[in-house]
C-alpha positions in Angstrom: 0.0 0.0 0.0 1.3 3.4 -1.0 1.8 5.5 2.2 -0.1 8.5 0.8 -1.6 7.9 -2.7 -2.3 11.1 -4.7 -5.7 12.6 -3.8 -6.7 12.1 -7.4 -6.0 8.4 -7.2 -9.4 7.6 -5.6 -12.9 6.8 -6.6 -15.9 7.3 -4.3 -18.7 4.9 -3.4 -21.7 5.6 -1.2 -25.2 4.7 -0.1 -26.7 8.2 0.2 -26.0 8.4 3.9 -22.3 7.9 4.0 -19.4 7.5 1.5 -16.0 5.8 1.2 -12.9 6.5 -0.8 -11.1 3.6 -2.5 -7.6 4.3 -3.8 -6.3 2.9 -7.0 -4.3 0.2 -5.1 -7.6 -1.3 -3.8 -7.5 0.4 -0.4 -10.5 1.8 1.4 -8.6 4.6 3.1 -11.5 6.8 4.1 -14.9 5.9 5.6 -17.0 7.6 8.2 -20.2 5.8 9.5 -23.1 6.0 10.1 -23.2 9.5 8.5 -20.9 11.6 6.4 -19.9 13.6 9.4 -19.5 10.7 11.8 -16.1 9.8 13.2 -14.0 7.7 10.8 -13.4 3.9 11.0 -10.9 4.1 8.1 -8.7 7.2 7.8 -5.3 6.2 6.6 -5.7 9.0 4.1 -4.9 11.3 7.1 -2.5 9.0 8.9 -1.0 6.0 7.2 -0.2 4.3 10.5 -3.0 5.3 12.9 -5.9 5.9 10.6 -6.9 2.4 9.6 -7.7 0.9 6.2 -9.2 -2.1 4.3 -7.2 -3.3 1.3 -8.1 -6.0 -1.2 -5.5 -6.1 -4.0 -3.4 -8.3 -6.2 -0.8 -10.0 -3.9 2.4 -9.4 -5.9 5.8 -8.8 -4.2 6.5 -5.1 -4.0 3.7 -4.6 -6.6 6.2 -5.8 -9.3 4.7 -6.3 -12.8 1.2 -5.0 -11.8 -0.6 -2.3 -13.8 -3.6 -0.9 -12.1 -6.6 0.9 -13.6 -9.8 2.3 -12.0 -13.1 2.9 -13.7 -16.8 3.2 -12.9 -19.3 0.9 -14.5 -21.0 3.2 -17.0 -23.6 5.5 -15.5 -23.3 3.9 -12.0 -21.5 4.4 -8.7 -20.0 0.9 -8.9 -16.2 1.3 -8.8 -13.9 -1.3 -10.4 -10.2 -1.5 -9.7 -8.4 -3.7 -12.3 -5.0 -5.5 -11.7 -3.2 -6.6 -14.8 -0.2 -8.9 -14.4 1.8 -11.2 -16.7 0.1 -14.2 -15.0 -3.5 -13.0 -14.8 -5.9 -10.1 -15.0 -8.3 -9.6 -12.0 -10.5 -6.8 -10.6 -12.2 -5.7 -7.4 -15.7 -4.2 -7.7 -16.7 -1.9 -4.8 -20.2 -0.6 -4.1 -22.7 0.4 -1.5 -26.3 -0.3 -2.2 -28.3 3.0 -2.1 -30.5 3.6 0.9 -33.3 5.8 -0.4 -35.5 5.9 2.8 -36.0 9.1 4.6 -35.1 7.4 7.8 -31.5 7.4 9.0 -30.0 4.0 9.8 -26.9 2.9 11.7 -26.5 -0.1 9.4 -24.4 0.4 6.3 -22.7 -2.2 4.1 -19.7 -1.9 1.9 -19.3 -4.8 -0.6 -16.2 -5.9 -2.5 -16.2 -8.5 -5.2 -12.9 -9.9 -6.4 -12.8 -11.9 -9.7 -10.3 -13.0 -12.3 -11.0 -12.7 -16.0 -7.8 -14.2 -17.4 -5.1 -16.5 -16.0 -4.6 -16.8 -12.3 -4.1 -14.1 -9.6 -3.4 -14.2 -5.9 -5.1 -11.6 -3.7 -4.4 -10.3 -0.2 -6.9 -8.8 2.2 -6.0 -6.6 5.2 -8.7 -5.1 7.4 -7.4 -2.7 10.1 -10.2 -0.5 11.4 -9.4 2.4 13.7 -12.5 3.8 15.4 -13.1 7.5 16.3 -10.5 9.0 14.0 -8.0 6.4 15.3 -8.4 7.5 19.0 -10.3 4.4 20.2 -9.3 0.8 20.7 -11.3 -2.1 19.5 -11.6 -5.8 20.1 -11.9 -8.7 17.6 -14.2 -11.6 17.7 -13.5 -14.2 15.1 -16.1 -17.0 15.5 -15.1 -18.7 12.3 -12.9 -18.2 9.2 -15.5 -16.2 7.4 -16.8 -13.8 10.0 -15.0 -11.2 12.0 -16.6 -8.7 14.4 -14.6 -5.5 15.3 -16.2 -4.0 18.4 -15.5 -0.3 18.9 -17.2 2.4 21.0 -20.8 2.6 19.9 -20.2 0.9 16.6 -19.4 -2.6 15.5 -18.0 -3.7 12.1 -19.0 -7.1 10.7 -16.7 -8.5 8.1 -18.0 -11.5 6.2 -16.5 -13.4 3.3 -17.6 -16.2 0.9 -16.0 -19.6 1.1 -12.8 -18.8 -0.9 -11.6 -16.2 1.6 -10.5 -17.5 5.0 -9.8 -14.8 7.6 -6.9 -15.0 10.1 -6.3 -12.9 13.1 -3.5 -10.3 13.2 -3.7 -8.9 16.7 -7.1 -7.2 16.7 -7.1 -7.0 12.9 -7.5 -9.7 10.2 -5.8 -10.7 7.0 -6.4 -13.3 4.3 -4.8 -14.6 1.2 -6.6 -16.3 -1.7 -6.1 -17.2 -5.3 -8.6 -17.1 -8.1 -8.5 -18.4 -11.6 -10.3 -17.2 -14.7 -14.1 -17.2 -14.1 -13.9 -17.4 -10.3 -15.3 -14.8 -7.9 -15.0 -14.2 -4.2 -16.8 -11.6 -2.1 -16.5 -9.7 1.1 -18.9 -7.4 2.9 -18.2 -5.0 5.8 -21.3 -3.9 7.7 -21.3 -1.1 10.3 -24.0 -1.4 13.0 -24.7 -0.2 16.5 -22.7 -2.0 19.2 -24.1 -5.4 20.0 -26.1 -5.7 16.8 -26.6 -9.3 15.6 -24.5 -10.4 12.7 -26.5 -11.2 9.6 -26.2 -14.7 8.1 -23.2 -15.1 5.9 -24.2 -13.8 2.4 -24.0 -16.1 -0.5 -22.3 -15.2 -3.8 -25.7 -15.1 -5.4 -27.1 -12.7 -2.8 -24.1 -10.4 -3.2 -24.4 -10.5 -7.0 -28.0 -9.6 -6.8 -27.2 -6.6 -4.6 -24.7 -5.4 -7.2 -27.4 -5.7 -9.9 -29.8 -3.7 -7.7 -27.1 -1.0 -7.2 -26.5 -0.8 -11.0 -30.2 -0.6 -11.8 -30.7 2.1 -9.2 -28.1 4.4 -10.7 -29.0 3.8 -14.3 -32.7 4.3 -13.6 -32.0 7.5 -11.6 -29.8 8.9 -14.3 -32.6 8.5 -16.9 -34.4 11.4 -15.3 -31.6 13.7 -16.6 -32.6 15.8 -19.6 -29.1 16.7 -20.5 -28.3 15.7 -24.1 -25.3 18.0 -24.7 -21.8 17.6 -25.9 -20.3 16.5 -22.6 -22.7 13.7 -21.6 -20.2 11.5 -19.8 -18.7 14.2 -17.6 -22.1 15.7 -16.8 -23.5 12.3 -15.9 -20.5 11.6 -13.6 -20.9 15.0 -12.0 -24.6 14.4 -11.4 -24.0 11.0 -9.8 -21.3 12.6 -7.6 -23.7 15.3 -6.4 -26.3 12.6 -5.6 -23.7 10.5 -3.7 -22.8 13.6 -1.6 -26.5 14.2 -0.6 -27.8 12.8 2.7 -31.1 11.1 1.6 -33.0 11.4 4.9 -33.0 15.2 4.8 -32.0 16.1 1.2 -29.0 18.1 2.4 -25.8 17.8 0.3 -22.3 17.9 1.9 -19.5 20.0 0.4 -17.2 17.0 0.1 -16.8 13.5 1.5 -13.6 14.2 3.4 -12.0 16.4 6.0 -8.4 17.6 6.4 -7.1 17.2 2.9 -4.7 20.1 2.3 -5.0 23.0 -0.2 -1.2 23.0 0.0 0.9 20.0 0.9 2.3 20.7 4.3 0.0 23.7 4.8 -2.6 24.6 7.3 -5.6 25.1 5.1 -7.0 21.7 6.0 -10.7 22.1 6.6 -13.7 19.7 7.4 -16.1 19.8 4.5 -18.5 17.1 5.6 -21.3 19.6 6.2 -24.0 21.4 4.3 -23.1 24.9 3.2 -26.2 27.1 2.5 -24.3 28.8 -0.3 -23.1 25.6 -2.1 -26.3 23.7 -1.8 -28.5 26.7 -2.7 -26.6 27.2 -6.0 -27.2 23.6 -6.8 -31.0 24.0 -6.9 -31.3 25.6 -10.3 -28.8 23.1 -11.8 -30.8 20.2 -10.4 -34.0 21.6 -11.9 -32.3 22.3 -15.2 -31.0 18.7 -15.3 -34.4 17.3 -14.5 -33.8 16.2 -10.9 -36.7 18.1 -9.4 -37.2 15.7 -6.5 -33.6 16.4 -5.2 -34.1 20.2 -5.6 -37.4 20.0 -3.7 -35.9 18.0 -0.9 -33.1 20.5 -0.3 -35.6 23.5 -0.6 -37.7 21.8 2.1 -34.5 21.3 4.3 -33.5 25.0 3.8 -37.1 26.2 4.5 -36.9 24.3 7.8 -33.6 26.1 8.7 -35.2 29.5 7.9 -38.2 28.7 10.0 -36.2 27.2 12.9 -33.8 30.0 13.5 -31.9 29.3 16.7 -28.5 29.3 15.0 -25.2 29.0 16.9 -24.2 32.3 15.4 -27.3 34.1 16.6 -28.2 35.3 13.0 -31.3 34.1 11.2 -29.2 31.7 9.1 -25.6 30.4 9.5 -23.3 29.5 6.7 -23.3 25.7 7.3 -25.1 23.0 9.3 -24.8 19.3 9.9 -26.8 17.2 7.5 -29.7 16.9 10.0 -29.8 20.7 10.5 -27.9 20.8 13.8 -26.1 24.2 13.9 -23.3 23.4 16.3 -20.0 22.4 14.5 -17.4 22.7 17.2 -13.9 22.6 15.6 -11.2 20.4 17.2 -7.6 19.6 16.3 -6.8 15.9 16.0 -3.2 16.2 17.2 -2.6 12.4 17.0 -3.0 12.4 13.3 0.0 13.4 11.1 -2.3 14.7 8.3 -2.2 13.8 4.6 1.5 13.7 3.7 2.3 15.5 6.9 -0.2 18.4 6.4 -1.2 19.5 9.8 -3.3 20.5 11.7 -6.1 18.0 11.0 -9.4 19.6 11.9 -12.7 17.9 12.7 -15.7 20.3 12.9 -15.6 23.8 11.4 -15.2 27.0 13.4 -16.3 29.1 10.4 -19.9 28.0 11.2 -20.3 31.1 13.4 -18.9 33.6 10.8 -21.0 36.3 9.4 -21.3 35.8 5.6 -24.1 37.9 4.3 -24.1 36.5 0.8 -25.9 33.3 2.0 -29.1 35.3 2.3 -29.0 35.9 -1.5 -28.3 32.3 -2.4 -31.0 31.0 0.0 -33.6 33.4 -1.3 -32.8 32.5 -4.8 -33.1 28.8 -4.1 -36.4 29.2 -2.1 -37.9 31.5 -4.7 -36.6 29.8 -7.8 -40.2 29.0 -8.9 -41.4 32.4 -7.8 -43.3 31.2 -4.8 -41.8 29.8 -1.6 -44.7 27.4 -1.3 -45.9 27.2 2.3 -47.3 30.3 3.9 -45.3 29.6 7.0 -42.2 29.5 4.9 -43.0 32.9 3.3 -43.5 34.5 6.8 -40.2 33.1 8.0 -38.4 34.3 4.8 -40.0 37.8 5.2 -38.6 38.1 8.7 -35.2 37.2 7.4 -35.3 39.8 4.7 -36.5 42.4 7.2 -33.5 41.5 9.3 -31.3 41.8 6.3 -32.6 45.3 5.6 -31.1 46.3 8.9 -27.8 44.4 8.5 -26.8 44.3 4.8 -24.4 47.3 5.2 -22.1 45.5 7.7 -18.7 44.1 7.0 -18.4 40.3 7.1 -15.9 37.5 6.5 -16.9 36.9 2.9 -17.5 33.9 0.7 -14.0 32.4 1.2 -14.3 32.3 5.0 -11.2 34.3 5.5 -9.8 34.5 9.1 -8.1 37.8 8.7 -10.9 40.1 9.8 -14.2 41.5 8.3 -14.4 43.6 5.2 -17.1 45.2 3.0 -16.9 42.4 0.4 -18.4 43.2 -2.9 -19.7 39.6 -3.4 -21.5 39.8 -0.1 -23.2 43.0 -1.2 -24.0 41.5 -4.6 -25.9 38.6 -3.0 -27.8 40.8 -0.6 -29.0 42.6 -3.7 -30.1 39.2 -5.0 -32.0 38.5 -1.7 -34.0 41.8 -2.0 -34.6 41.5 -5.7 -35.9 38.0 -5.5 -38.1 38.9 -2.5 -39.6 42.0 -4.1 -40.3 40.0 -7.3 -42.0 37.2 -5.4 -44.0 39.4 -3.1 -45.3 41.5 -6.1 -46.1 38.5 -8.3 -47.9 36.5 -5.7 -49.4 39.4 -3.7 -47.7 38.2 -0.6 -47.7 40.4 2.6 -44.3 42.1 2.9 -42.6 45.4 3.4 -42.0 45.7 -0.3 -41.1 49.4 -0.2 -38.4 48.8 2.4 -37.0 45.8 0.5 -37.0 47.9 -2.7 -35.2 50.8 -1.1 -32.6 48.4 0.3 -32.2 46.7 -3.1 -31.6 50.0 -4.8 -29.2 51.2 -2.1 -27.1 48.0 -2.4 -27.0 48.4 -6.2 -25.9 52.0 -5.9 -23.2 51.2 -3.3 -21.7 48.3 -5.4 -21.6 50.6 -8.5 -19.9 53.4 -6.6 -17.7 51.6 -4.1 -17.2 48.1 -5.5 -16.0 49.5 -8.8 -12.3 50.6 -9.0 -11.7 53.3 -11.6 -7.9 52.6 -12.0 -8.4 48.8 -12.4 -11.6 49.3 -14.5 -13.0 46.4 -12.6 -15.2 45.4 -9.7 -12.9 44.4 -6.9 -12.9 42.1 -3.8 -13.9 44.7 -1.2 -14.3 48.4 -1.0 -10.8 49.2 0.5 -8.7 47.3 -2.0 -7.8 47.0 -5.7 -7.6 43.1 -5.4 -9.7 41.1 -7.8 -11.9 38.2 -6.7 -13.2 35.4 -8.8 -16.4 35.1 -6.9 -17.6 38.1 -8.9 -17.8 35.8 -11.9 -21.3 35.2 -10.8 -22.4 38.8 -11.4 -24.0 38.1 -14.8 -25.6 34.9 -13.7 -27.5 36.4 -10.9 -28.8 39.2 -13.1 -26.9 42.1 -11.6 -25.6 43.2 -15.0 -25.6 41.9 -18.6 -22.7 39.5 -19.6 -22.1 42.0 -22.4 -22.0 45.1 -20.2 -18.8 47.1 -20.9 -18.0 47.3 -17.1 -18.4 43.5 -16.9 -16.2 42.9 -19.9 -13.4 45.0 -18.5 -13.7 43.2 -15.2 -13.5 39.9 -17.0 -10.4 41.2 -18.9 -8.8 42.2 -15.6 -9.4 38.8 -14.1 -8.1 37.1 -17.3 -4.8 39.1 -16.8 -4.4 38.7 -13.1 -6.2 35.5 -11.8 -6.1 33.2 -14.8 -3.2 30.8 -15.5 -3.7 28.7 -18.6 -7.5 28.5 -18.1 -7.0 27.8 -14.3 -8.4 30.5 -12.0 -7.2 31.6 -8.6 -9.9 32.8 -6.1 -7.8 35.9 -5.3 -4.2 36.8 -4.5 -3.7 36.0 -0.8 -0.4 37.9 -0.9 -2.2 41.1 -1.9 -5.2 40.4 0.3 -4.1 38.5 3.4 -6.6 36.0 4.7 -5.1 35.3 8.1 -3.5 32.0 7.1 0.0 31.0 6.2 1.1 29.5 2.9 -0.5 29.5 -0.5 -3.0 27.5 -2.4 -3.7 26.2 -5.9 -6.2 27.4 -8.5 -9.8 26.9 -7.5 -11.7 24.5 -9.7 -15.1 26.1 -9.0 -13.7 29.4 -10.2 -12.2 27.8 -13.3 -15.6 26.5 -14.3 -17.3 29.8 -13.5 -14.8 31.5 -15.8 -15.8 29.1 -18.6 -19.4 30.0 -18.1 -18.7 33.8 -18.0 -16.7 33.5 -21.2 -19.5 31.6 -22.9 -22.1 34.1 -21.9 -19.9 37.0 -23.0 -19.7 35.5 -26.5 -16.1 34.4 -26.2 -17.0 30.9 -27.3 -13.7 29.7 -28.7 -11.9 30.8 -25.6 -14.5 29.3 -23.4 -14.5 25.9 -25.1 -10.8 25.7 -25.1 -10.7 26.5 -21.4 -13.4 23.9 -20.6 -11.7 21.2 -22.6 -8.4 21.9 -20.8 -10.1 21.8 -17.4 -11.5 18.4 -18.1 -7.9 17.1 -18.5 -7.4 17.7 -14.8 -10.2 15.3 -13.8 -8.9 12.1 -12.2 -9.2 8.8 -14.2 -12.8 8.2 -13.1 -13.9 11.8 -13.7 -13.7 13.3 -10.2 -12.4 16.6 -9.1 -11.1 17.9 -5.8 -11.3 21.5 -4.7 -8.1 22.8 -6.3 -5.3 22.2 -8.8 -1.7 22.5 -7.6 1.3 24.0 -9.5 2.1 20.6 -11.1 -1.4 19.8 -12.1 -2.1 17.7 -9.0 -5.5 17.7 -7.3 -5.6 19.4 -3.8 -8.1 19.9 -1.1 -11.1 17.9 0.0 -12.4 15.3 -2.5 -14.6 15.0 -4.4 -15.9 18.5 -4.1 -19.6 19.1 -4.8 -19.1 22.8 -5.7 -16.6 21.8 -8.4 -19.0 19.3 -10.0 -21.9 21.7 -9.7 -19.9 24.4 -11.6 -18.8 21.8 -14.2 -22.4 21.1 -15.1 -23.3 24.8 -15.2 -20.4 25.5 -17.5 -21.3 22.6 -19.8 -24.9 23.7 -20.1 -23.9 27.3 -20.7 -21.5 26.3 -23.4 -24.1 24.0 -25.0 -26.7 26.8 -25.0 -24.3 29.4 -26.5 -22.8 27.1 -29.1 -26.3 26.1 -30.1 -27.3 29.7 -30.4 -24.3 30.5 -32.5 -24.7 27.5 -34.8 -28.5 28.0 -35.1 -29.3 24.8 -33.1 
């Protein structure tokens, strides 16, 4: 097992309540259960020695003579890792059968099927769970050679194998070695359950095969709801599946990424926990889901968001906070896991996220847009709650905040934050007028117009001939690439075109886009970071809408070359083209879909389609 495989050398599987990462050497090196934001049972991605892992791979000395490839079965979340050797070709298929119920469960099953398609191939299995981010000890019960029960605090893991795989103890862990010839298969399941739960009967190969068929049918059936028929079908489909995998089915809340602690710079301190639901990220996904045809997913999140608006009671004390747990819990206390060395030595490793209590006023714009995307919020109770939020915003929109990038260097009058408060008032005024809803429309209209005027006067920098990050700087910020999309100005407006030109000169490097220059605008953190994939795809969309179609298409095609072998993206791209940050990142895949649809639309318009 490679000590720290590249972040990009992973595929993701999941059951819509949790997710696991499988590296290209056949190792499950990240899995939290029973939820995305639960403590890990496998986390060798963050500490190769203490984190724990489960490997099933070709058993070749030092990996000699082995070529490995990873792929997804077409239009599914079934991941296949292939091992090609001079003596045989084998593969391991990994999947978790989707749990579509609205009821959370503590029972989750990860299935691995090994088979050989040519010749003969030896396999090795090693299962070393480490509960509670590697902080808790466990015991092992091995009643027979095909069942192992790892007992940790509050959670048990049941490892079961078919007849070809005989488990042997290795301290409180287990190992196995087995050889398969062409046409043979062996299977292993690992089930997480509450402590003391009964172990299910040993599954047969037929049962496991049927589960795999149900998993395949689910994903292919779900994807048929998509109405995307554009030029980048495979990448859009993969992004849609990724967004679905990152959504917690019981509540409809998507997490920002499956992981925590993966660095934005190797050895740096920007190592955040992304296993939560950001109001901003999730709200921006609503229109994309609707445009793709996934109205059920969009409705589920809008219901979750409406409940947050109605509930109030945030940890920050404001009507909304920037992120929540998937069940709506607002408390996300951040702690440092000092016992973990971090990915490739990148410390500190953080669990929880202290940014939850930051003031980021832009979220009120994204939330309003998501809730009012059809014009009407739906429930009268929801409209009343949103009206109170907009009334509160009318008193607070003119305050400095921490901004979209969650900087820890002090509050500023961020232009993007003002832009999205304009969106909040604009959407509210439009809905109240169209549906004759009770509201202080005159006050909201006055606030909307005041925000607009302030952005035009103070967010615009005459010398730069561009809209800038905040009112007291000349630094550019890629978040403003959303200006045309939200309707603040036309994508052909001369002031916008000059802003886009300035970004092209300062923030863009061979189609890759930096969020901003931290050296010119200190964010309170040491070190640097890579280009931001979200911004790179927003740049493509902005170019396309501005009519720069050749440039947009070239930038998009180049961006796709940074995807990993199975079509997934992390948060950032490093200086050598490596993927950095938490993985896979929902915001990146959301922006990829938006860019593809914008390009398709503009190319079709140009070509008369």
